[in-house]
BAVEXFI-268818 format. One record per residue (C-alpha): residue number from 1; residue in one letter; y, z, x. Coordinates in Angstrom, 1 decimal. Layout:
BEGIN
[NUM "A" [Y Z X]],
...
***
This chain:
BEGIN
[1 "M" [-49.8 -17.2 -22.7]],
[2 "L" [-47.2 -14.6 -23.5]],
[3 "K" [-46.7 -13.4 -27.0]],
[4 "V" [-43.2 -11.8 -27.8]],
[5 "C" [-43.1 -9.4 -30.8]],
[6 "D" [-40.0 -7.5 -31.8]],
[7 "H" [-41.0 -4.2 -33.6]],
[8 "K" [-38.9 -3.1 -36.7]],
[9 "L" [-38.2 0.5 -36.6]],
[10 "F" [-36.5 3.0 -39.4]],
[11 "S" [-34.3 4.1 -36.5]],
[12 "D" [-33.0 0.4 -36.0]],
[13 "N" [-33.7 0.7 -32.3]],
[14 "R" [-35.0 -2.7 -30.9]],
[15 "V" [-38.2 -2.6 -29.1]],
[16 "R" [-39.8 -5.8 -27.9]],
[17 "E" [-43.5 -6.1 -27.2]],
[18 "L" [-44.4 -8.7 -24.4]],
[19 "Q" [-48.2 -9.3 -24.8]],
[20 "I" [-50.2 -10.9 -22.0]],
[21 "S" [-52.6 -13.2 -23.5]],
[22 "R" [-54.6 -15.5 -21.2]],
[23 "P" [-58.4 -14.8 -22.2]],
[24 "P" [-60.6 -13.7 -21.2]],
[25 "V" [-59.1 -11.1 -18.8]],
[26 "N" [-55.5 -11.9 -18.9]],
[27 "A" [-55.5 -13.1 -15.4]],
[28 "L" [-51.9 -14.0 -13.9]],
[29 "N" [-51.1 -17.4 -12.8]],
[30 "F" [-47.6 -18.9 -12.1]],
[31 "E" [-46.7 -20.2 -15.6]],
[32 "L" [-47.6 -16.7 -16.9]],
[33 "L" [-45.6 -14.9 -14.4]],
[34 "E" [-42.5 -17.1 -14.8]],
[35 "S" [-42.7 -16.5 -18.8]],
[36 "L" [-43.1 -12.8 -18.2]],
[37 "K" [-40.1 -12.8 -15.7]],
[38 "E" [-37.8 -14.7 -18.0]],
[39 "E" [-38.6 -12.3 -21.0]],
[40 "V" [-37.9 -9.1 -19.0]],
[41 "L" [-34.7 -10.3 -17.6]],
[42 "T" [-33.2 -11.8 -20.9]],
[43 "A" [-34.2 -9.1 -23.0]],
[44 "T" [-31.1 -7.1 -22.8]],
[45 "D" [-29.1 -10.4 -23.7]],
[46 "D" [-30.9 -10.2 -27.2]],
[47 "G" [-29.8 -6.7 -27.7]],
[48 "V" [-33.3 -5.0 -27.1]],
[49 "G" [-33.3 -1.5 -26.2]],
[50 "A" [-36.7 -1.1 -24.5]],
[51 "L" [-39.7 -3.1 -23.7]],
[52 "V" [-43.6 -2.7 -24.2]],
[53 "L" [-45.9 -4.5 -21.8]],
[54 "S" [-49.3 -5.0 -23.4]],
[55 "G" [-52.4 -7.4 -23.1]],
[56 "A" [-54.3 -9.1 -25.7]],
[57 "G" [-58.1 -8.8 -26.5]],
[58 "G" [-58.7 -5.1 -25.3]],
[59 "V" [-57.5 -6.0 -21.7]],
[60 "F" [-54.0 -5.3 -20.0]],
[61 "S" [-54.7 -7.6 -17.0]],
[62 "A" [-57.3 -8.1 -14.4]],
[63 "G" [-54.6 -9.2 -11.8]],
[64 "M" [-54.0 -12.4 -10.2]],
[65 "D" [-56.3 -15.3 -11.3]],
[66 "I" [-58.1 -15.3 -7.8]],
[67 "K" [-60.2 -18.4 -8.5]],
[68 "E" [-57.1 -20.7 -9.5]],
[69 "T" [-55.0 -18.9 -6.7]],
[70 "A" [-57.6 -19.8 -4.0]],
[71 "S" [-57.3 -23.5 -4.9]],
[72 "L" [-53.5 -23.9 -4.5]],
[73 "S" [-51.7 -25.6 -1.8]],
[74 "R" [-49.3 -23.8 0.4]],
[75 "T" [-46.4 -25.1 -1.7]],
[76 "D" [-48.0 -24.1 -5.0]],
[77 "L" [-49.1 -20.7 -3.5]],
[78 "T" [-45.6 -19.9 -2.5]],
[79 "R" [-44.1 -20.5 -5.8]],
[80 "T" [-46.9 -18.2 -7.1]],
[81 "F" [-46.2 -15.6 -4.8]],
[82 "Q" [-42.5 -15.7 -5.5]],
[83 "A" [-43.2 -15.4 -9.1]],
[84 "L" [-45.2 -12.5 -8.8]],
[85 "K" [-42.5 -10.8 -6.6]],
[86 "D" [-39.9 -11.7 -9.2]],
[87 "V" [-41.9 -10.0 -12.2]],
[88 "T" [-42.3 -6.8 -10.0]],
[89 "L" [-38.6 -6.7 -9.1]],
[90 "A" [-37.7 -7.4 -12.8]],
[91 "I" [-39.8 -4.5 -14.2]],
[92 "G" [-38.7 -2.2 -11.5]],
[93 "Y" [-34.9 -3.2 -11.4]],
[94 "S" [-34.9 -3.2 -15.4]],
[95 "S" [-32.0 -1.5 -17.0]],
[96 "I" [-33.8 -0.6 -20.1]],
[97 "P" [-37.1 1.4 -20.3]],
[98 "I" [-40.5 -0.2 -20.3]],
[99 "A" [-43.6 1.5 -21.4]],
[100 "A" [-47.1 -0.1 -20.4]],
[101 "A" [-49.7 -0.2 -23.3]],
[102 "V" [-52.9 -0.3 -21.5]],
[103 "S" [-55.6 -1.0 -23.9]],
[104 "G" [-58.3 -2.1 -21.4]],
[105 "N" [-58.9 -3.1 -17.8]],
[106 "C" [-55.7 -2.8 -15.6]],
[107 "L" [-56.3 -4.2 -12.2]],
[108 "G" [-54.7 -5.4 -9.1]],
[109 "A" [-51.2 -7.0 -9.9]],
[110 "G" [-51.6 -5.7 -13.5]],
[111 "A" [-51.9 -2.1 -12.2]],
[112 "V" [-48.9 -2.7 -9.9]],
[113 "F" [-46.7 -3.8 -12.9]],
[114 "S" [-47.7 -0.7 -14.9]],
[115 "L" [-46.5 1.5 -11.8]],
[116 "F" [-43.0 0.2 -12.1]],
[117 "C" [-42.9 1.0 -15.8]],
[118 "D" [-41.3 4.1 -17.1]],
[119 "Y" [-44.3 5.2 -19.2]],
[120 "R" [-48.1 4.4 -19.6]],
[121 "V" [-50.1 4.9 -22.6]],
[122 "M" [-53.8 4.2 -22.2]],
[123 "S" [-56.9 3.5 -24.3]],
[124 "K" [-59.4 6.4 -24.1]],
[125 "H" [-62.4 4.2 -23.6]],
[126 "R" [-63.5 1.1 -21.6]],
[127 "V" [-60.7 1.2 -19.2]],
[128 "S" [-60.8 0.6 -15.3]],
[129 "F" [-57.5 1.1 -13.3]],
[130 "G" [-57.2 0.2 -9.8]],
[131 "I" [-55.4 -1.6 -7.0]],
[132 "T" [-58.3 -3.5 -5.2]],
[133 "E" [-56.6 -6.1 -3.0]],
[134 "V" [-58.0 -4.7 0.3]],
[135 "K" [-61.4 -6.0 -0.7]],
[136 "G" [-59.8 -9.7 -0.6]],
[137 "G" [-58.4 -8.8 2.9]],
[138 "M" [-54.8 -8.4 1.8]],
[139 "K" [-52.5 -5.7 3.0]],
[140 "I" [-51.0 -3.4 0.3]],
[141 "N" [-47.1 -3.7 0.6]],
[142 "P" [-45.2 -0.4 1.1]],
[143 "H" [-43.5 -0.7 -2.4]],
[144 "I" [-46.8 -0.5 -4.1]],
[145 "V" [-47.9 2.5 -1.8]],
[146 "Y" [-44.8 4.4 -2.7]],
[147 "A" [-44.8 3.7 -6.4]],
[148 "L" [-48.5 4.9 -6.5]],
[149 "G" [-47.8 8.0 -4.4]],
[150 "R" [-44.7 8.8 -6.4]],
[151 "I" [-47.1 9.4 -9.3]],
[152 "V" [-50.4 10.7 -7.6]],
[153 "G" [-49.2 12.0 -4.4]],
[154 "E" [-49.1 10.2 -0.9]],
[155 "H" [-52.5 11.1 0.3]],
[156 "Q" [-54.2 10.4 -2.9]],
[157 "A" [-52.3 7.1 -3.0]],
[158 "Q" [-53.8 6.3 0.4]],
[159 "N" [-57.2 7.2 -0.5]],
[160 "L" [-57.3 5.1 -3.8]],
[161 "I" [-55.8 1.9 -2.0]],
[162 "L" [-58.1 2.2 1.1]],
[163 "G" [-61.2 3.0 -1.0]],
[164 "A" [-60.3 0.1 -3.6]],
[165 "K" [-61.1 2.8 -6.1]],
[166 "L" [-61.6 2.1 -9.8]],
[167 "L" [-60.6 5.0 -12.1]],
[168 "D" [-61.8 5.5 -15.7]],
[169 "A" [-59.2 6.5 -18.3]],
[170 "Q" [-59.7 10.4 -18.1]],
[171 "T" [-59.6 10.2 -14.3]],
[172 "A" [-56.3 8.2 -14.6]],
[173 "Y" [-54.9 10.4 -17.0]],
[174 "Q" [-55.7 13.5 -14.8]],
[175 "S" [-54.1 11.8 -11.9]],
[176 "G" [-50.9 11.0 -13.9]],
[177 "L" [-51.3 7.2 -14.0]],
[178 "A" [-51.4 7.6 -17.9]],
[179 "D" [-49.0 9.6 -19.6]],
[180 "E" [-51.0 9.5 -23.1]],
[181 "L" [-54.6 8.7 -23.8]],
[182 "V" [-55.2 7.5 -27.4]],
[183 "S" [-57.8 5.3 -29.4]],
[184 "R" [-57.4 1.5 -28.5]],
[185 "Q" [-55.8 0.8 -31.9]],
[186 "L" [-53.0 3.2 -31.2]],
[187 "V" [-52.0 2.2 -27.8]],
[188 "V" [-49.2 -0.1 -28.8]],
[189 "S" [-47.9 1.9 -31.4]],
[190 "R" [-47.7 5.1 -29.2]],
[191 "A" [-46.0 2.9 -26.7]],
[192 "V" [-43.4 1.8 -29.2]],
[193 "A" [-43.0 5.5 -30.4]],
[194 "W" [-42.1 6.6 -26.9]],
[195 "C" [-39.6 3.8 -26.6]],
[196 "D" [-38.0 4.9 -29.9]],
[197 "R" [-37.7 8.3 -28.8]],
[198 "I" [-36.1 7.5 -25.6]],
[199 "L" [-33.6 5.4 -27.3]],
[200 "K" [-32.5 8.1 -29.5]],
[201 "L" [-31.3 10.2 -26.7]],
[202 "P" [-27.5 9.8 -26.0]],
[203 "P" [-27.3 6.3 -24.3]],
[204 "G" [-25.2 7.3 -21.5]],
[205 "A" [-27.2 10.3 -20.7]],
[206 "M" [-30.4 8.5 -20.8]],
[207 "A" [-29.5 5.6 -18.8]],
[208 "G" [-27.7 7.7 -16.1]],
[209 "T" [-30.8 10.2 -15.9]],
[210 "R" [-33.2 7.3 -15.7]],
[211 "D" [-31.3 5.5 -12.9]],
[212 "A" [-31.2 8.8 -10.9]],
[213 "A" [-35.0 9.3 -11.3]],
[214 "R" [-35.7 5.8 -10.3]],
[215 "S" [-33.3 5.4 -7.5]],
[216 "K" [-35.6 5.8 -4.5]],
[217 "L" [-38.2 3.4 -6.4]],
[218 "R" [-35.5 0.9 -6.4]],
[219 "E" [-34.8 1.4 -2.7]],
[220 "T" [-38.3 0.4 -1.9]],
[221 "L" [-38.1 -2.6 -4.1]],
[222 "A" [-35.0 -3.5 -2.1]],
[223 "V" [-36.9 -3.6 1.0]],
[224 "M" [-39.7 -5.7 -0.6]],
[225 "E" [-37.0 -8.0 -1.9]],
[226 "A" [-35.6 -8.6 1.4]],
[227 "E" [-38.9 -9.7 2.8]],
[228 "A" [-39.5 -13.5 3.1]],
[229 "I" [-42.3 -14.7 0.9]],
[230 "E" [-43.8 -16.6 3.6]],
[231 "V" [-44.9 -13.3 5.3]],
[232 "R" [-47.2 -13.0 2.2]],
[233 "V" [-48.3 -16.6 2.3]],
[234 "N" [-49.2 -16.8 6.1]],
[235 "E" [-51.3 -13.6 5.5]],
[236 "W" [-53.1 -15.3 2.7]],
[237 "F" [-54.3 -18.1 4.8]],
[238 "E" [-55.4 -15.8 7.8]],
[239 "E" [-59.1 -16.2 8.5]],
[240 "D" [-60.2 -12.6 7.5]],
[241 "V" [-58.5 -13.1 4.1]],
[242 "Q" [-60.1 -16.4 3.5]],
[243 "S" [-63.4 -15.2 4.3]],
[244 "S" [-63.2 -12.1 2.1]],
[245 "L" [-62.0 -14.3 -0.7]],
[246 "R" [-64.9 -16.4 -0.4]],
[247 "R" [-67.3 -13.5 -0.5]],
[248 "L" [-65.3 -12.3 -3.6]],
[249 "L" [-65.7 -15.8 -5.3]],
[250 "K" [-69.5 -15.9 -4.7]],
[251 "A" [-70.2 -12.6 -6.0]],
***
């Protein structure tokens, strides 16, 4: 479900690609989230200097596997939500740069993960980007609102989230949600190239400046980290959420 590839570069910088591979739309479940968390957390132990997060099959990720998640017991849902939280924290707190290689649709939790990456390379064609959880009756947490607003502005973030809007690649680029637009076959290589450029900077200056630029982002993550996971689990079982989910699953 998660493919790991180390890219060999002339510079000898170590860039590792973590490719989400769960056909047909790379929907996230507990096992995949756990694998992703472990790979992000242990990358520096292997001497990796930067990460690229990508998706297989022309899709980044459609977000959580709603059909599977809707069938989980409270116990299994709790561990799945915890795993989702842990991946967000691992990406957001990462001490090494992470680039998102968005070769296709990037929705829900997949879009959230990309917001906490340092750089986003996106395919020019056949991409939808959006955070649409409000359609399922779920509240959007402040750390997501902040991460989106940090890029597109607070008012625009509110409009995108409340409207559950899907953006095409060009609109995402114009909004700052993509740093580069390239053909699909070049998405990963351009993300790797960005990582290589960043790693060629003086290490101390790069790391210190990156920490300063991401300090407020990490403050919002600390608030999310402190929140008990049961808050989200209880919300999931509220009737308005369940009724919204039933409508989505019937659609």
